[in-house]
KEMI-942175 format. One record per residue (C-alpha): x, y, z; residue in one letter. Coordinates in steps of 0.02 Angstrom, whole numbers, plus 50000, padded with zeros to 5 digits. Example, Ala and Ser with C-alpha at 12.3 -4.5 7.8 and 13.67 -1.06 7.14 Angstrom:
2
+-------+-------+-------+--------+
|    px |    py |    pz | kedren |
+-------+-------+-------+--------+
| 50615 | 49775 | 50390 |      a |
| 50684 | 49947 | 50357 |      s |
+-------+-------+-------+--------+
end
This chain:
196
+-------+-------+-------+--------+
|    px |    py |    pz | kedren |
+-------+-------+-------+--------+
| 49988 | 49993 | 49996 |      m |
| 50145 | 50092 | 50044 |      f |
| 50207 | 50088 | 49870 |      t |
| 50028 | 50119 | 49788 |      h |
| 50036 | 50286 | 49853 |      k |
| 50204 | 50360 | 49825 |      s |
| 50200 | 50290 | 49630 |      k |
| 50030 | 50410 | 49653 |      r |
| 50108 | 50553 | 49729 |      t |
| 50262 | 50551 | 49640 |      v |
| 50157 | 50549 | 49476 |      f |
| 50069 | 50684 | 49544 |      l |
| 50199 | 50801 | 49574 |      f |
| 50297 | 50753 | 49417 |      s |
| 50136 | 50824 | 49334 |      g |
| 50121 | 50979 | 49423 |      l |
| 50318 | 51035 | 49386 |      i |
| 50286 | 50985 | 49200 |      v |
| 50128 | 51114 | 49214 |      l |
| 50219 | 51247 | 49296 |      l |
| 50351 | 51254 | 49175 |      m |
| 50222 | 51261 | 49036 |      l |
| 50137 | 51399 | 49121 |      i |
| 50333 | 51470 | 49146 |      a |
| 50367 | 51455 | 48952 |      f |
| 50195 | 51537 | 48907 |      s |
| 50219 | 51677 | 49008 |      f |
| 50408 | 51706 | 48951 |      g |
| 50357 | 51697 | 48760 |      y |
| 50216 | 51810 | 48770 |      l |
| 50345 | 51943 | 48878 |      a |
| 50472 | 51931 | 48715 |      r |
| 50323 | 51944 | 48603 |      m |
| 50256 | 52103 | 48676 |      s |
| 50432 | 52180 | 48697 |      g |
| 50480 | 52159 | 48521 |      k |
| 50487 | 52312 | 48388 |      q |
| 50415 | 52266 | 48222 |      p |
| 50539 | 52261 | 48092 |      q |
| 50567 | 52411 | 47978 |      e |
| 50475 | 52402 | 47827 |      g |
| 50349 | 52278 | 47895 |      s |
| 50173 | 52276 | 47942 |      l |
| 50061 | 52259 | 48088 |      t |
| 49868 | 52257 | 48100 |      e |
| 49883 | 52442 | 48197 |      n |
| 49973 | 52519 | 48066 |      a |
| 49875 | 52451 | 47923 |      d |
| 49701 | 52573 | 48041 |      t |
| 49828 | 52693 | 48085 |      e |
| 49916 | 52726 | 47922 |      k |
| 49727 | 52713 | 47818 |      g |
| 49769 | 52521 | 47769 |      k |
| 49896 | 52562 | 47679 |      e |
| 49935 | 52392 | 47584 |      t |
| 50094 | 52288 | 47592 |      g |
| 50173 | 52367 | 47387 |      d |
| 50131 | 52539 | 47445 |      e |
| 50236 | 52535 | 47587 |      v |
| 50380 | 52436 | 47510 |      r |
| 50368 | 52595 | 47355 |      e |
| 50491 | 52671 | 47527 |      v |
| 50636 | 52559 | 47502 |      s |
| 50649 | 52607 | 47323 |      k |
| 50725 | 52758 | 47224 |      t |
| 50649 | 52877 | 47159 |      g |
| 50653 | 52997 | 46989 |      p |
| 50764 | 53153 | 47117 |      d |
| 50874 | 52977 | 47191 |      s |
| 51081 | 53018 | 47158 |      v |
| 51200 | 52893 | 47123 |      l |
| 51352 | 52920 | 47235 |      v |
| 51524 | 52859 | 47181 |      f |
| 51661 | 52821 | 47305 |      k |
| 51815 | 52750 | 47251 |      r |
| 51966 | 52726 | 47379 |      s |
| 52158 | 52714 | 47331 |      y |
| 52277 | 52616 | 47437 |      t |
| 52417 | 52659 | 47353 |      r |
| 52392 | 52873 | 47371 |      c |
| 52261 | 52849 | 47526 |      r |
| 52143 | 52958 | 47424 |      h |
| 51966 | 52945 | 47413 |      t |
| 51854 | 53024 | 47244 |      l |
| 51695 | 53047 | 47270 |      e |
| 51571 | 53067 | 47097 |      e |
| 51384 | 53089 | 47125 |      e |
| 51257 | 53091 | 46950 |      t |
| 51083 | 53082 | 46954 |      e |
| 50996 | 52935 | 46953 |      m |
| 50978 | 52892 | 46757 |      d |
| 50770 | 52814 | 46702 |      s |
| 50866 | 52637 | 46715 |      g |
| 50883 | 52625 | 46889 |      n |
| 50732 | 52716 | 46948 |      v |
| 50604 | 52599 | 47054 |      g |
| 50754 | 52491 | 47122 |      k |
| 50777 | 52433 | 47268 |      t |
| 50930 | 52422 | 47355 |      g |
| 50971 | 52240 | 47318 |      k |
| 50907 | 52254 | 47139 |      q |
| 51052 | 52404 | 47130 |      l |
| 51206 | 52284 | 47206 |      k |
| 51154 | 52158 | 47064 |      r |
| 51153 | 52298 | 46929 |      a |
| 51346 | 52350 | 46995 |      f |
| 51400 | 52183 | 47039 |      p |
| 51601 | 52280 | 47069 |      e |
| 51538 | 52375 | 47182 |      w |
| 51488 | 52413 | 47359 |      q |
| 51330 | 52452 | 47416 |      l |
| 51378 | 52569 | 47571 |      a |
| 51200 | 52682 | 47573 |      k |
| 51058 | 52651 | 47535 |      f |
| 50883 | 52771 | 47549 |      t |
| 50765 | 52823 | 47422 |      p |
| 50831 | 53006 | 47385 |      e |
| 51040 | 52939 | 47399 |      e |
| 51109 | 52776 | 47348 |      v |
| 51299 | 52765 | 47376 |      t |
| 51421 | 52640 | 47301 |      f |
| 51605 | 52574 | 47369 |      r |
| 51737 | 52513 | 47292 |      k |
| 51927 | 52511 | 47339 |      s |
| 52084 | 52518 | 47193 |      i |
| 52235 | 52426 | 47217 |      d |
| 52344 | 52601 | 47149 |      g |
| 52330 | 52789 | 47139 |      y |
| 52188 | 52911 | 47083 |      c |
| 52181 | 53004 | 46942 |      p |
| 52251 | 53168 | 47018 |      n |
| 52422 | 53094 | 47004 |      h |
| 52569 | 53054 | 46885 |      y |
| 52671 | 52905 | 46906 |      v |
| 52861 | 52908 | 46817 |      i |
| 52920 | 52726 | 46769 |      k |
| 53039 | 52649 | 46645 |      a |
| 52996 | 52571 | 46495 |      k |
| 53135 | 52511 | 46382 |      e |
| 53237 | 52621 | 46449 |      g |
| 53181 | 52792 | 46467 |      y |
| 53076 | 52882 | 46573 |      l |
| 52900 | 52885 | 46541 |      v |
| 52756 | 52972 | 46615 |      i |
| 52605 | 52873 | 46661 |      y |
| 52419 | 52910 | 46731 |      r |
| 52298 | 52806 | 46826 |      p |
| 52117 | 52777 | 46776 |      e |
| 52003 | 52807 | 46893 |      k |
| 51924 | 52650 | 46890 |      d |
| 52024 | 52504 | 46901 |      t |
| 52213 | 52595 | 46958 |      g |
| 52298 | 52540 | 46801 |      k |
| 52436 | 52643 | 46719 |      l |
| 52402 | 52708 | 46551 |      e |
| 52537 | 52799 | 46463 |      a |
| 52525 | 52989 | 46445 |      v |
| 52705 | 53028 | 46381 |      e |
| 52872 | 52964 | 46353 |      e |
| 53000 | 53053 | 46362 |      s |
| 53199 | 53051 | 46299 |      n |
| 53259 | 53037 | 46487 |      i |
| 53375 | 52906 | 46488 |      s |
| 53342 | 52751 | 46641 |      y |
| 53509 | 52718 | 46648 |      r |
| 53588 | 52906 | 46693 |      w |
| 53479 | 52923 | 46833 |      l |
| 53567 | 52896 | 47017 |      s |
| 53539 | 52759 | 47102 |      p |
| 53399 | 52844 | 47238 |      e |
| 53277 | 52890 | 47078 |      m |
| 53322 | 52722 | 46992 |      k |
| 53239 | 52650 | 47170 |      e |
| 53095 | 52744 | 47167 |      q |
| 53061 | 52734 | 46971 |      v |
| 53061 | 52552 | 46989 |      d |
| 52918 | 52574 | 47100 |      k |
| 52839 | 52700 | 47031 |      g |
| 52884 | 52869 | 47074 |      l |
| 52710 | 52957 | 47099 |      a |
| 52713 | 53165 | 47079 |      v |
| 52559 | 53261 | 47111 |      d |
| 52533 | 53359 | 46990 |      s |
| 52586 | 53385 | 46801 |      r |
| 52687 | 53554 | 46845 |      e |
| 52768 | 53466 | 46955 |      a |
| 52809 | 53329 | 46841 |      v |
| 52875 | 53469 | 46703 |      e |
| 52998 | 53516 | 46852 |      r |
| 53065 | 53335 | 46867 |      l |
| 53092 | 53316 | 46708 |      m |
| 53188 | 53445 | 46685 |      e |
| 53271 | 53405 | 46831 |      n |
| 53349 | 53249 | 46770 |      l |
| 53387 | 53326 | 46589 |      e |
| 53506 | 53441 | 46684 |      s |
+-------+-------+-------+--------+
end
């Protein structure tokens, strides 16, 4: 008889513990759900009533570009550490696009900012910005190059008649690395000094 009462007590006690755990879990779940803020762009029933029963499509329109939107392209150059910013009007082919659609349209760029008014893309380029000139040797003579803005690739601007072999060891070392100069005037002064 003692074992029959013990089993019943253990069974009731176990059932009571399970019931208390379920109640505690339910209260915790409800507390977490009531404390959550709706995510940006999501609709709740209350928001529908307050905003005049907007549909989900109308709300999603806010996250698309408009005809007055601007595109900003920021190029960061690793060698000179300059950042060039180019701002253009949104072309008609990109009006009404979401951030995801624009990322697909510009795959070589990183989307840095997206608002209906402004879309900013970034790109890091291993090289100098086009505000510099780079002097290197080619076939025994000095050549003046200018970096291309989207790739940093050096494009020849002018070939000189200054022989590489007549340069000082220090100047040869700089030219071998690619001697960066900040302006066309500075290039001309340098070339005049090297010719004399």
